[in-house]
mmCIF file of the C-alpha atoms, coordinates in Angstrom:
data_MODEL
# 
_entry.id   MODEL 
# 
loop_
_atom_site.group_PDB 
_atom_site.id 
_atom_site.type_symbol 
_atom_site.label_atom_id 
_atom_site.label_alt_id 
_atom_site.label_comp_id 
_atom_site.label_asym_id 
_atom_site.label_entity_id 
_atom_site.label_seq_id 
_atom_site.pdbx_PDB_ins_code 
_atom_site.Cartn_x 
_atom_site.Cartn_y 
_atom_site.Cartn_z 
_atom_site.occupancy 
_atom_site.B_iso_or_equiv 
_atom_site.pdbx_formal_charge 
_atom_site.auth_seq_id 
_atom_site.auth_comp_id 
_atom_site.auth_asym_id 
_atom_site.auth_atom_id 
_atom_site.pdbx_PDB_model_num 
ATOM 1  C CA . MET A 1 1  ? -42.604 -32.532 -6.799  1.00 0.00 ? 1  MET A CA 1 
ATOM 2  C CA . ALA A 1 2  ? -40.260 -29.656 -7.633  1.00 0.00 ? 2  ALA A CA 1 
ATOM 3  C CA . GLU A 1 3  ? -40.824 -26.968 -10.170 1.00 0.00 ? 3  GLU A CA 1 
ATOM 4  C CA . PRO A 1 4  ? -39.095 -28.031 -13.532 1.00 0.00 ? 4  PRO A CA 1 
ATOM 5  C CA . ILE A 1 5  ? -36.201 -25.788 -14.560 1.00 0.00 ? 5  ILE A CA 1 
ATOM 6  C CA . ASN A 1 6  ? -36.948 -23.317 -17.424 1.00 0.00 ? 6  ASN A CA 1 
ATOM 7  C CA . VAL A 1 7  ? -35.329 -23.463 -20.922 1.00 0.00 ? 7  VAL A CA 1 
ATOM 8  C CA . LYS A 1 8  ? -32.789 -20.714 -20.148 1.00 0.00 ? 8  LYS A CA 1 
ATOM 9  C CA . ARG A 1 9  ? -31.538 -22.786 -17.134 1.00 0.00 ? 9  ARG A CA 1 
ATOM 10 C CA . ALA A 1 10 ? -31.482 -25.990 -19.118 1.00 0.00 ? 10 ALA A CA 1 
ATOM 11 C CA . VAL A 1 11 ? -29.310 -24.303 -21.917 1.00 0.00 ? 11 VAL A CA 1 
ATOM 12 C CA . GLU A 1 12 ? -27.037 -22.906 -19.261 1.00 0.00 ? 12 GLU A CA 1 
ATOM 13 C CA . ILE A 1 13 ? -26.479 -26.466 -17.724 1.00 0.00 ? 13 ILE A CA 1 
ATOM 14 C CA . ALA A 1 14 ? -25.887 -28.063 -21.158 1.00 0.00 ? 14 ALA A CA 1 
ATOM 15 C CA . THR A 1 15 ? -23.357 -25.321 -22.032 1.00 0.00 ? 15 THR A CA 1 
ATOM 16 C CA . GLU A 1 16 ? -21.554 -25.668 -18.748 1.00 0.00 ? 16 GLU A CA 1 
ATOM 17 C CA . PHE A 1 17 ? -21.475 -29.487 -19.178 1.00 0.00 ? 17 PHE A CA 1 
ATOM 18 C CA . ALA A 1 18 ? -19.941 -29.076 -22.690 1.00 0.00 ? 18 ALA A CA 1 
ATOM 19 C CA . GLU A 1 19 ? -17.235 -26.687 -21.577 1.00 0.00 ? 19 GLU A CA 1 
ATOM 20 C CA . GLN A 1 20 ? -16.285 -29.036 -18.705 1.00 0.00 ? 20 GLN A CA 1 
ATOM 21 C CA . ILE A 1 21 ? -16.056 -32.070 -21.122 1.00 0.00 ? 21 ILE A CA 1 
ATOM 22 C CA . TYR A 1 22 ? -14.922 -30.690 -24.253 1.00 0.00 ? 22 TYR A CA 1 
ATOM 23 C CA . GLY A 1 23 ? -13.395 -27.164 -23.452 1.00 0.00 ? 23 GLY A CA 1 
ATOM 24 C CA . SER A 1 24 ? -10.807 -28.104 -20.995 1.00 0.00 ? 24 SER A CA 1 
ATOM 25 C CA . GLY A 1 25 ? -7.137  -28.610 -21.647 1.00 0.00 ? 25 GLY A CA 1 
ATOM 26 C CA . GLU A 1 26 ? -4.635  -26.507 -23.659 1.00 0.00 ? 26 GLU A CA 1 
ATOM 27 C CA . GLU A 1 27 ? -7.175  -25.420 -26.266 1.00 0.00 ? 27 GLU A CA 1 
ATOM 28 C CA . GLY A 1 28 ? -9.351  -23.691 -23.685 1.00 0.00 ? 28 GLY A CA 1 
ATOM 29 C CA . ALA A 1 29 ? -13.037 -22.779 -24.152 1.00 0.00 ? 29 ALA A CA 1 
ATOM 30 C CA . LEU A 1 30 ? -15.279 -23.929 -27.045 1.00 0.00 ? 30 LEU A CA 1 
ATOM 31 C CA . GLU A 1 31 ? -15.590 -21.800 -29.988 1.00 0.00 ? 31 GLU A CA 1 
ATOM 32 C CA . ALA A 1 32 ? -18.701 -20.323 -31.442 1.00 0.00 ? 32 ALA A CA 1 
ATOM 33 C CA . VAL A 1 33 ? -21.094 -22.284 -29.118 1.00 0.00 ? 33 VAL A CA 1 
ATOM 34 C CA . GLN A 1 34 ? -24.779 -22.073 -30.430 1.00 0.00 ? 34 GLN A CA 1 
ATOM 35 C CA . VAL A 1 35 ? -28.196 -23.512 -29.387 1.00 0.00 ? 35 VAL A CA 1 
ATOM 36 C CA . GLU A 1 36 ? -29.388 -25.664 -32.334 1.00 0.00 ? 36 GLU A CA 1 
ATOM 37 C CA . GLU A 1 37 ? -32.632 -27.138 -30.957 1.00 0.00 ? 37 GLU A CA 1 
ATOM 38 C CA . VAL A 1 38 ? -34.522 -27.250 -27.798 1.00 0.00 ? 38 VAL A CA 1 
ATOM 39 C CA . GLU A 1 39 ? -37.294 -29.654 -26.854 1.00 0.00 ? 39 GLU A CA 1 
ATOM 40 C CA . TYR A 1 40 ? -39.160 -30.438 -23.606 1.00 0.00 ? 40 TYR A CA 1 
ATOM 41 C CA . LEU A 1 41 ? -40.453 -33.913 -23.086 1.00 0.00 ? 41 LEU A CA 1 
ATOM 42 C CA . ASP A 1 42 ? -43.259 -33.421 -20.580 1.00 0.00 ? 42 ASP A CA 1 
ATOM 43 C CA . GLU A 1 43 ? -43.868 -37.164 -20.212 1.00 0.00 ? 43 GLU A CA 1 
ATOM 44 C CA . GLN A 1 44 ? -40.361 -37.903 -19.424 1.00 0.00 ? 44 GLN A CA 1 
ATOM 45 C CA . GLY A 1 45 ? -39.682 -34.608 -17.544 1.00 0.00 ? 45 GLY A CA 1 
ATOM 46 C CA . LYS A 1 46 ? -36.579 -33.652 -19.432 1.00 0.00 ? 46 LYS A CA 1 
ATOM 47 C CA . TRP A 1 47 ? -35.116 -31.157 -21.704 1.00 0.00 ? 47 TRP A CA 1 
ATOM 48 C CA . LEU A 1 48 ? -33.280 -32.067 -24.938 1.00 0.00 ? 48 LEU A CA 1 
ATOM 49 C CA . ILE A 1 49 ? -30.824 -29.358 -25.834 1.00 0.00 ? 49 ILE A CA 1 
ATOM 50 C CA . THR A 1 50 ? -28.724 -29.523 -28.882 1.00 0.00 ? 50 THR A CA 1 
ATOM 51 C CA . LEU A 1 51 ? -25.604 -27.516 -29.048 1.00 0.00 ? 51 LEU A CA 1 
ATOM 52 C CA . GLY A 1 52 ? -23.163 -26.901 -31.903 1.00 0.00 ? 52 GLY A CA 1 
ATOM 53 C CA . TRP A 1 53 ? -19.627 -25.567 -31.727 1.00 0.00 ? 53 TRP A CA 1 
ATOM 54 C CA . ASN A 1 54 ? -16.578 -25.409 -33.939 1.00 0.00 ? 54 ASN A CA 1 
ATOM 55 C CA . GLU A 1 55 ? -13.748 -27.814 -33.554 1.00 0.00 ? 55 GLU A CA 1 
ATOM 56 C CA . LYS A 1 56 ? -10.198 -26.552 -32.885 1.00 0.00 ? 56 LYS A CA 1 
ATOM 57 C CA . GLY A 1 57 ? -8.607  -26.383 -36.227 1.00 0.00 ? 57 GLY A CA 1 
ATOM 58 C CA . TYR A 1 58 ? -10.017 -26.519 -39.786 1.00 0.00 ? 58 TYR A CA 1 
ATOM 59 C CA . LYS A 1 59 ? -10.687 -28.972 -42.555 1.00 0.00 ? 59 LYS A CA 1 
ATOM 60 C CA . GLU A 1 60 ? -8.899  -28.471 -45.598 1.00 0.00 ? 60 GLU A CA 1 
ATOM 61 C CA . ILE A 1 61 ? -11.149 -28.319 -48.865 1.00 0.00 ? 61 ILE A CA 1 
ATOM 62 C CA . PRO A 1 62 ? -8.878  -28.671 -51.956 1.00 0.00 ? 62 PRO A CA 1 
ATOM 63 C CA . SER A 1 63 ? -11.882 -28.453 -54.369 1.00 0.00 ? 63 SER A CA 1 
ATOM 64 C CA . ALA A 1 64 ? -12.949 -25.242 -52.921 1.00 0.00 ? 64 ALA A CA 1 
ATOM 65 C CA . GLU A 1 65 ? -9.520  -23.401 -53.390 1.00 0.00 ? 65 GLU A CA 1 
ATOM 66 C CA . MET A 1 66 ? -10.699 -21.854 -56.788 1.00 0.00 ? 66 MET A CA 1 
ATOM 67 C CA . ALA A 1 67 ? -13.526 -20.107 -54.871 1.00 0.00 ? 67 ALA A CA 1 
ATOM 68 C CA . GLY A 1 68 ? -11.050 -18.637 -52.396 1.00 0.00 ? 68 GLY A CA 1 
ATOM 69 C CA . ILE A 1 69 ? -12.135 -20.921 -49.662 1.00 0.00 ? 69 ILE A CA 1 
ATOM 70 C CA . ARG A 1 70 ? -9.502  -23.248 -48.746 1.00 0.00 ? 70 ARG A CA 1 
ATOM 71 C CA . PHE A 1 71 ? -10.465 -24.173 -45.061 1.00 0.00 ? 71 PHE A CA 1 
ATOM 72 C CA . LYS A 1 72 ? -13.700 -24.871 -43.438 1.00 0.00 ? 72 LYS A CA 1 
ATOM 73 C CA . ALA A 1 73 ? -14.569 -24.966 -39.708 1.00 0.00 ? 73 ALA A CA 1 
ATOM 74 C CA . VAL A 1 74 ? -15.661 -28.239 -38.512 1.00 0.00 ? 74 VAL A CA 1 
ATOM 75 C CA . ARG A 1 75 ? -18.832 -28.248 -36.275 1.00 0.00 ? 75 ARG A CA 1 
ATOM 76 C CA . THR A 1 76 ? -19.614 -30.723 -33.486 1.00 0.00 ? 76 THR A CA 1 
ATOM 77 C CA . TYR A 1 77 ? -23.186 -31.225 -32.412 1.00 0.00 ? 77 TYR A CA 1 
ATOM 78 C CA . ARG A 1 78 ? -24.392 -32.939 -29.177 1.00 0.00 ? 78 ARG A CA 1 
ATOM 79 C CA . VAL A 1 79 ? -27.718 -33.433 -27.776 1.00 0.00 ? 79 VAL A CA 1 
ATOM 80 C CA . PHE A 1 80 ? -27.861 -33.156 -23.869 1.00 0.00 ? 80 PHE A CA 1 
ATOM 81 C CA . HIS A 1 81 ? -30.637 -34.834 -21.906 1.00 0.00 ? 81 HIS A CA 1 
ATOM 82 C CA . ILE A 1 82 ? -31.323 -32.731 -18.811 1.00 0.00 ? 82 ILE A CA 1 
ATOM 83 C CA . ASP A 1 83 ? -33.490 -33.850 -15.868 1.00 0.00 ? 83 ASP A CA 1 
ATOM 84 C CA . ALA A 1 84 ? -35.873 -30.963 -15.525 1.00 0.00 ? 84 ALA A CA 1 
ATOM 85 C CA . GLU A 1 85 ? -36.487 -31.578 -11.800 1.00 0.00 ? 85 GLU A CA 1 
ATOM 86 C CA . LYS A 1 86 ? -32.733 -32.234 -10.768 1.00 0.00 ? 86 LYS A CA 1 
ATOM 87 C CA . GLY A 1 87 ? -31.348 -29.759 -13.281 1.00 0.00 ? 87 GLY A CA 1 
ATOM 88 C CA . GLU A 1 88 ? -28.487 -32.228 -14.328 1.00 0.00 ? 88 GLU A CA 1 
ATOM 89 C CA . VAL A 1 89 ? -27.352 -33.845 -17.505 1.00 0.00 ? 89 VAL A CA 1 
ATOM 90 C CA . VAL A 1 90 ? -28.387 -37.629 -17.566 1.00 0.00 ? 90 VAL A CA 1 
ATOM 91 C CA . LYS A 1 91 ? -27.351 -38.295 -21.109 1.00 0.00 ? 91 LYS A CA 1 
ATOM 92 C CA . MET A 1 92 ? -25.245 -36.824 -23.872 1.00 0.00 ? 92 MET A CA 1 
ATOM 93 C CA . GLU A 1 93 ? -25.305 -38.158 -27.443 1.00 0.00 ? 93 GLU A CA 1 
ATOM 94 C CA . ALA A 1 94 ? -24.016 -37.132 -30.829 1.00 0.00 ? 94 ALA A CA 1 
ATOM 95 C CA . ALA A 1 95 ? -26.535 -35.172 -33.045 1.00 0.00 ? 95 ALA A CA 1 
ATOM 96 C CA . ASP A 1 96 ? -26.800 -36.088 -36.696 1.00 0.00 ? 96 ASP A CA 1 
ATOM 97 C CA . LYS A 1 97 ? -26.375 -32.697 -38.452 1.00 0.00 ? 97 LYS A CA 1 
ATOM 98 C CA . SER A 1 98 ? -25.010 -33.781 -41.885 1.00 0.00 ? 98 SER A CA 1 
# 
């Protein structure tokens, strides 16, 4: 049995995967990528890495105009399930960060 990857490597794998899937095309790299949550499931041998990043463009907020805030960055959150032995993403799902 191989030694499981560490959390730093798991985050790198998740970030690289997100960049490949969502950061390609004319818009380029993802903006403001942050690690939101990290969890290791020993019995399943996998890391759960939650990343968040800003969507391209902004959401208009008409009711906030009086406060001088007219637009708000829209965040996307995804949970990446990473096999700790193979070091690869086996599942990705939307994270509820309402």
